[in-house]
C-alpha positions in Angstrom: 14.2 81.7 189.1 15.2 84.0 186.2 17.2 87.2 186.7 17.9 89.6 183.8 19.9 92.9 183.6 18.6 95.9 181.6 19.0 95.5 177.8 22.4 96.3 176.4 24.9 94.9 173.9 26.0 92.5 176.7 23.9 89.7 178.2 23.6 88.7 181.9 21.4 85.8 182.9 20.9 83.8 186.0 18.8 80.7 185.4 17.7 78.3 188.1 14.8 75.9 187.1 13.9 72.3 187.7 11.4 69.6 186.6 8.4 71.1 184.8 10.0 74.5 184.8 12.5 73.3 182.3 9.9 73.9 179.6 10.7 77.6 179.9 13.9 77.1 177.9 11.7 76.6 174.8 11.0 80.3 174.7 14.5 80.9 173.5 15.6 80.4 169.9 18.1 77.7 170.4 18.7 74.1 169.1 17.3 72.2 172.1 13.6 71.7 172.9 12.5 70.3 176.3 9.6 67.8 176.1 9.2 66.1 179.5 11.0 64.5 182.5 12.9 65.6 185.5 16.0 67.7 185.9 17.7 70.8 187.3 19.4 73.7 185.6 21.7 76.2 187.4 23.4 78.5 184.9 25.0 82.0 184.8 25.4 83.5 181.4 27.5 86.6 180.6 29.2 88.2 177.7 27.6 88.7 174.3 25.3 86.7 172.1 28.3 86.1 169.7 30.6 85.0 172.6 28.7 84.0 175.7 30.5 82.9 178.9 28.5 80.2 180.6 29.0 78.6 184.0 26.9 76.1 185.8 25.4 72.6 185.5 22.5 70.7 184.0 21.2 67.5 185.5 18.7 65.3 183.7 16.7 62.3 184.9 14.3 60.3 182.5 14.1 63.3 180.2 12.8 63.6 176.7 14.0 66.3 174.3 14.6 67.1 170.7 17.8 68.4 169.1 17.4 70.5 165.9 18.5 68.7 162.8 18.0 65.2 164.2 15.0 63.3 162.9 13.6 61.9 166.2 13.3 62.3 169.9 15.8 61.5 172.6 14.1 59.7 175.5 15.1 58.3 178.9 18.1 60.8 179.0 20.2 60.5 182.1 23.3 62.3 183.2 24.7 65.8 183.3 26.3 68.7 181.5 28.9 71.0 183.1 29.5 74.5 181.6 32.9 76.1 182.2 32.9 79.5 180.6 33.8 78.8 176.9 33.3 75.0 176.8 31.0 72.3 178.1 31.6 68.8 179.4 28.9 66.2 179.1 28.2 62.6 180.2 24.8 61.6 179.0 23.0 58.4 178.0 19.6 57.7 176.6 17.5 56.2 173.8 17.0 57.5 170.3 14.8 55.8 167.6 14.7 52.5 169.5 18.5 52.4 170.0 21.0 53.3 172.7 23.0 56.6 172.6 25.9 57.7 174.8 27.3 61.3 174.6 30.6 62.0 176.4 33.3 64.6 176.1 33.9 68.4 175.6 32.6 70.9 173.0 33.3 74.6 172.5 30.4 76.9 173.1 31.1 79.7 170.6 34.8 79.6 169.5 35.5 77.0 166.8 39.3 77.5 167.2 39.3 76.5 170.8 41.6 73.6 171.6 39.7 70.7 173.0 41.6 67.7 174.4 38.7 65.4 174.8 36.3 66.1 171.9 32.6 65.2 172.2 31.8 61.7 171.1 28.5 60.1 170.3 28.3 56.3 170.5 25.2 54.9 168.9 24.0 51.3 168.8 21.1 49.7 166.9 19.2 52.9 165.9 16.4 53.0 163.4 17.5 56.0 161.4 15.9 58.1 158.6 17.9 61.0 157.1 16.7 62.7 153.9 15.9 59.8 151.5 18.1 57.3 153.4 16.6 54.9 156.0 18.2 52.1 158.0 16.8 49.5 160.3 20.1 49.2 162.2 22.5 52.1 162.5 25.6 51.9 164.8 28.8 53.8 165.0 30.9 56.4 166.8 30.6 60.1 165.8 32.9 62.9 166.8 31.4 66.4 167.2 33.4 69.4 166.3 32.7 73.0 165.8 30.6 74.7 168.4 27.3 74.2 170.2 25.4 76.4 167.7 27.4 75.3 164.6 28.3 71.7 165.2 30.0 69.3 162.7 29.9 65.5 162.6 32.7 63.2 161.7 33.6 59.6 162.6 32.3 56.3 161.4 28.8 54.9 161.1 27.4 51.6 159.7 23.9 51.6 158.1 22.5 48.1 157.6 19.2 46.7 156.2 18.0 50.0 154.8 16.8 51.8 151.7 17.9 54.8 149.7 15.1 56.2 147.5 16.1 58.2 144.5 13.7 60.8 143.1 11.5 61.1 146.2 10.0 64.5 146.3 8.6 64.3 149.8 10.3 66.3 152.5 12.2 64.3 155.0 11.1 64.4 158.6 12.7 67.1 160.8 12.2 69.3 163.8 9.8 72.2 163.8 11.4 75.6 163.6 12.7 78.0 161.0 16.1 78.8 162.5 17.6 75.3 162.8 21.4 75.3 162.7 23.0 73.5 159.8 24.8 70.4 161.1 27.9 70.1 158.9 29.2 66.7 157.9 33.0 66.6 158.1 34.2 63.6 156.0 31.8 61.3 157.8 32.6 57.7 156.8 29.4 55.8 156.2 29.4 52.0 155.6 26.3 50.6 153.9 25.5 47.0 154.4 22.6 45.4 152.5 21.0 48.8 151.6 18.5 48.9 148.7 19.0 51.7 146.1 15.5 52.2 144.7 13.9 54.4 142.1 10.2 53.5 141.8 9.1 51.8 139.6 12.2 51.5 137.5 14.8 49.6 139.5 15.6 48.1 142.9 19.3 47.2 143.6 20.9 45.8 146.8 24.2 47.5 147.5 27.1 47.4 149.9 30.2 49.6 150.3 31.5 52.8 151.9 31.0 56.5 151.3 32.7 59.6 152.6 30.0 62.3 153.2 30.3 66.0 153.3 27.7 68.8 153.1 25.1 69.0 155.8 22.8 66.6 157.5 19.8 68.0 155.6 21.8 68.1 152.3 24.5 65.4 152.3 27.1 65.2 149.6 28.4 61.6 149.4 31.5 60.5 147.6 32.4 56.9 146.8 31.3 53.7 145.0 28.8 51.1 146.1 28.9 47.5 144.7 25.6 46.3 143.5 25.0 42.7 144.6 21.7 41.8 143.1 18.5 43.4 142.0 15.9 44.0 139.2 15.3 46.5 136.4 11.6 46.6 135.5 10.3 47.3 132.0 6.7 47.4 130.9 6.2 43.7 130.3 9.6 42.2 131.3 11.7 42.0 134.4 15.5 42.1 134.1 17.8 40.7 136.7 21.3 41.6 137.5 24.2 39.9 135.7 26.5 39.2 138.6 29.5 38.5 136.5 29.5 42.2 135.4 31.2 44.9 137.5 27.9 46.5 138.7 28.1 49.6 140.8 26.6 53.0 141.8 29.1 55.8 142.1 28.4 59.0 144.1 30.1 62.3 143.4 29.6 65.4 145.6 28.6 67.6 142.6 25.5 65.4 142.0 24.4 65.0 145.6 22.1 62.0 146.1 22.0 61.1 142.4 24.6 58.4 141.7 26.0 57.3 138.4 25.1 53.8 137.5 27.1 51.1 135.7 24.8 48.1 135.6 24.1 45.2 133.3 20.8 43.2 133.6 19.3 40.4 131.5 15.9 38.9 131.0 13.8 36.9 128.6 11.2 38.5 126.3 8.7 36.5 124.1 8.7 37.3 120.3 5.7 36.3 118.3 6.0 36.1 114.5 2.7 36.3 112.6 2.5 35.5 108.8 -0.1 37.8 107.1 -3.1 36.1 105.6 -3.8 36.8 102.0 -7.6 37.5 101.6 -9.7 38.6 98.7 -12.9 39.3 100.7 -13.1 40.9 104.2 -14.9 37.7 105.5 -12.2 35.3 104.3 -10.0 35.9 107.3 -12.8 34.6 109.6 -13.2 31.3 107.8 -11.1 28.9 110.0 -11.0 26.0 107.5 -9.4 28.3 104.9 -6.6 29.5 107.2 -3.4 27.5 106.6 -1.7 26.2 109.7 1.6 28.0 108.8 -0.3 31.3 108.9 -0.7 31.0 112.7 2.9 32.2 113.1 5.4 31.1 115.8 6.8 32.2 119.2 10.3 32.2 120.5 12.1 33.6 123.5 14.8 36.3 123.1 17.5 36.7 125.6 17.7 40.5 126.1 20.5 42.3 127.8 20.3 45.9 129.0 23.3 48.0 130.0 22.3 50.9 132.3 24.6 53.9 132.5 24.2 57.6 133.3 22.8 59.0 136.5 20.0 57.3 138.5 17.6 60.3 137.8 18.4 60.2 134.0 19.6 56.7 133.1 20.9 55.7 129.6 19.7 52.2 128.6 21.4 50.3 125.8 19.6 47.1 124.6 21.0 44.0 122.9 19.5 40.6 122.3 20.3 37.0 121.3 19.3 36.3 118.5 20.2 39.9 117.5 17.5 42.5 117.1 17.9 46.3 116.7 17.0 48.8 119.5 13.6 49.7 118.1 12.6 46.0 117.8 13.7 45.2 121.3 11.9 48.2 122.7 8.7 47.2 120.9 8.9 43.7 122.3 9.4 44.9 125.8 6.4 47.2 125.6 4.2 44.7 123.8 2.7 43.3 127.0 0.6 46.3 127.6 -1.1 46.0 124.2 -1.8 42.4 124.7 -3.9 43.2 127.8 -6.1 45.8 125.9 -9.7 44.9 125.9 -9.5 42.3 128.7 -11.9 42.3 131.6 -10.7 44.8 134.3 -11.2 42.2 137.1 -9.2 39.6 135.3 -6.5 42.1 134.5 -6.3 43.0 138.2 -6.1 39.4 139.2 -3.3 38.8 136.7 -1.4 41.8 138.1 -1.7 40.6 141.7 -0.7 37.1 140.8 2.2 38.3 138.8 3.4 40.5 141.7 3.3 37.4 144.0 5.1 35.2 141.5 7.7 37.9 140.9 8.5 38.1 144.6 8.8 34.3 144.8 10.9 34.1 141.7 13.3 36.8 142.9 13.7 35.2 146.4 14.4 31.7 145.0 16.7 33.0 142.3 18.8 35.1 144.6 19.0 32.4 147.3 20.2 29.8 144.7 22.3 32.2 142.6 20.4 31.3 139.4 20.6 33.2 136.2 16.8 32.7 135.8 14.0 31.2 137.9 10.6 31.4 136.3 7.2 30.2 137.5 4.3 30.1 135.0 0.9 28.4 134.6 0.6 25.5 132.1 -2.0 23.0 131.1 -1.2 19.3 131.5 -2.9 16.2 130.2 -2.9 13.4 132.9 -2.7 9.9 131.5 -5.6 8.8 133.7 -8.1 11.3 132.3 -9.1 12.6 128.9 -9.2 16.2 129.9 -6.5 18.7 131.0 -5.8 20.6 134.2 -3.9 23.6 135.3 -0.3 23.1 136.5 2.5 25.3 137.8 5.8 25.1 135.8 9.1 25.9 137.5 12.2 26.5 135.4 15.7 27.2 136.7 18.6 28.2 134.5 22.3 28.7 135.1 24.6 30.6 132.6 27.9 28.9 132.2 28.9 31.6 129.8 27.3 34.3 127.6 26.6 31.6 124.9 26.1 28.4 127.0 23.4 27.7 129.6 21.8 24.8 131.3 18.1 24.6 132.4 15.8 22.2 134.3 12.0 22.4 134.1 9.3 20.5 136.0 5.6 20.7 136.8 5.5 21.3 140.6 1.9 20.0 141.2 2.1 17.0 138.8 5.1 14.8 139.4 3.8 12.4 136.7 4.8 14.8 134.0 8.5 14.2 134.7 11.4 16.6 134.6 13.1 18.1 131.5 16.8 19.0 131.3 18.0 21.2 128.5 21.2 22.8 127.2 21.5 25.8 124.9 24.6 26.8 123.0 24.8 29.7 120.6 27.5 29.0 118.0 27.1 32.5 116.3 24.4 35.1 115.9 22.6 33.0 113.3 23.1 29.4 114.6 21.7 28.0 117.9 22.1 24.4 119.2 19.5 23.0 121.6 19.4 19.7 123.4 17.0 18.2 125.9 16.3 15.0 127.8 13.4 14.1 130.1 13.2 11.8 133.1 11.9 9.0 130.8 15.1 9.1 128.8 13.6 10.7 125.7 16.3 12.7 124.0 16.0 15.6 121.5 18.5 17.7 119.6 17.8 20.6 117.3 19.8 23.1 115.3 18.2 26.5 114.6 19.4 28.8 111.8 18.1 32.3 111.4 18.9 35.0 108.9 17.0 38.2 108.3 16.6 40.0 105.0 
């Protein structure tokens, strides 16, 4: 039953509905939308739209509803709400995004200065939550609701675990239909992040932990605080750099930049450098005569240890490169990008197979390297020559390295699918930018030592 007085500056409304009749509340422009379930509403509303006086009760049983500003549907809602003129008292429980929610306490209806002794509290457990560019598989915490029914604010503490924060995502976050949604303010909401990935595709992917204090609104959060970066990768064109854990790696949020943190990250990786000696020819066909090409003209290949320091904001990072042995920025950049040129002219099917295989190997390498806390873990195909046959076969080489310091490292390498090839152990010590000492020994006891000297002019 609905009773209305003639139009005026005041309002007078008697509302008595139950069960399916509760869908009638959706005709009003308010933050709550009824979807389904059972319930009963008995309300008397007087006063003005700016300062309504509401008396009555709302009882809900297995109800489903949406609340403006929240990205999801509340289901299996049980309990009741009592309205006492300028405030409401609620005791509700239900499910939200596969988790449990309890709402209990008091909230002002229209006067934000009203003294409330038992403020409204939301207790959430094990929610799957997506807000703006942040998602979490497990969200739990206790939120306090201040302000008023139509202009609420959220404070308290919440923990977001096993999630992802995507930077530079232009897609709109999910929300509730409607053009007049109230802005839910965030009042120094304390957010703890546990194993949350900070990602900007395809540039980097870092695993973080830490705490933030968040202001702004639910649709436009303004975080403040620092997150420690535990591990991760920074991807270049033909090289993948992994986090240097000995460095103070972090992402720092400041309110003025919104969801665009400042980075302080150091990553390192290995890049191949191929040196080719030009062939002197007198006729165009001379270069294609194999017997006339000296062996020394075939050039050489070495591996450079490249370090990248990433600063600036996540949307506009500043990358500084260095290497051992030393190369300038332009040379390192060319080496990192060289992998694309090497694939030019290859069969598209073979290139696609190489890309798929590389993606799988990268996943395995990262998982093993992180689990064992290695500086490097590389898998690569090699050809082996079994002693029992005259031919060769394809093998899978695994190499693990540990950095003792910036200049000293230890590595072990073996052929996984051919134990007969034995295992090689190696050390690498850089005395200075021009002098490198290498030593290795295999499982047969064969020992090798080399000193490399390099100067550039």
